[in-house]
Every structure is written in structure tokens, then in C-alpha cells.
C-alpha positions as CSV (number, residue, x, y, z in Angstrom):
1,X,-17.4,10.8,-35.0
2,X,-13.9,9.8,-34.0
3,X,-11.6,9.5,-36.0
4,X,-8.6,6.5,-36.2
5,X,-6.2,9.1,-34.9
6,X,-8.3,9.9,-32.0
7,X,-8.6,6.2,-31.2
8,X,-4.7,5.6,-31.8
9,X,-4.2,8.6,-29.3
10,X,-6.4,7.0,-26.6
11,X,-5.1,3.6,-27.0
12,X,-1.8,5.3,-26.4
13,X,-2.7,6.8,-23.8
14,X,-4.6,3.7,-21.6
15,X,-0.4,1.9,-22.4
16,X,0.5,4.7,-20.8
17,X,-1.7,4.9,-17.9
18,X,-1.2,0.9,-17.5
19,X,2.5,1.2,-17.3
20,X,2.0,3.8,-15.0
21,X,-0.2,1.8,-12.4
22,X,2.9,-0.9,-12.9
23,X,5.3,1.6,-11.8
24,X,2.9,3.1,-8.9
25,X,2.3,-0.5,-7.9
26,X,6.3,-1.7,-8.0
27,X,7.2,1.2,-6.3
28,X,4.8,0.7,-3.4
29,X,6.0,-3.3,-3.1
30,X,9.6,-1.7,-2.4
31,X,8.6,0.9,0.5
32,X,6.3,-2.0,1.9
33,X,9.2,-4.2,2.2
34,X,12.2,-1.5,3.2
35,X,9.5,-0.4,5.5
36,X,8.8,-4.0,7.3
37,X,12.5,-4.5,6.8
38,X,13.6,-1.7,8.7
39,X,11.1,-1.7,11.8
40,X,12.0,-5.7,12.1
41,X,15.4,-4.8,12.4
42,X,15.2,-2.0,14.6
43,X,13.1,-3.9,17.1
44,X,15.7,-6.3,17.1
45,X,18.2,-4.0,18.0
46,X,16.0,-1.8,20.7
47,X,14.1,-5.0,22.3
48,X,13.2,-2.8,25.1
49,X,12.1,0.1,23.5
50,X,10.0,-1.8,21.2
51,X,8.2,-3.5,24.1
52,X,7.4,0.0,25.5
53,X,6.2,1.3,22.4
54,X,3.7,-1.6,21.8
55,X,2.8,-1.0,25.8
56,X,1.9,2.4,25.2
57,X,-0.1,1.8,22.3
58,X,-2.1,-1.2,23.8
59,X,-2.6,1.0,27.0
60,X,-4.1,4.2,24.9
61,X,-6.1,2.1,23.0
62,X,-7.6,0.4,26.3
63,X,-8.0,4.0,28.0
64,X,-9.8,5.2,24.6
65,X,-12.1,2.1,24.8
66,X,-12.9,2.9,28.2
67,X,-13.8,6.2,27.9
68,X,-15.8,5.6,25.1
69,X,-17.7,2.7,27.0
70,X,-17.8,4.5,29.7
71,X,-19.6,7.4,28.3
72,X,-22.4,5.1,26.9
73,X,-22.8,3.4,30.0
74,X,-23.6,7.2,32.0
């Protein structure tokens, strides 16, 4: 049987876990905001490099898709 002491410990543990979840969510939100802000600032400071990176990613994705489609047709 569960004693009142065990119930109290379980409730306290649940409260601590809930507080930890809130803290982790807050840290994740702050990190996301900083990453987005810093990325946007870097892209504004280095527009040519940003365009080159996007073009390189697009070309890589296109190349990979071309390989996958080509394998299925052969």
C-alpha cells in the first residue's frame, strides 16, 4: 500500500519535473531566438556568402534528387 509519505514524495517529484520542463522550454526558446537573430544579422553582413550557401544547398539537393530519380528509372 502507498503511504501518505510516498504520495507526498511523488507529488513533490512531479512538481520538480514540471518546473524542469518549463526551464528547459524557456532555454530552448531563448536559444532559438538567438540563433535566428544571429543568423539574420550574419546574412545581412555577408549577403554574397549567404547567397552562395543557399545556392550550394539547392544544388546539392537537386543533385541528390537527380541521383535518386535516375536510379529508379534504370
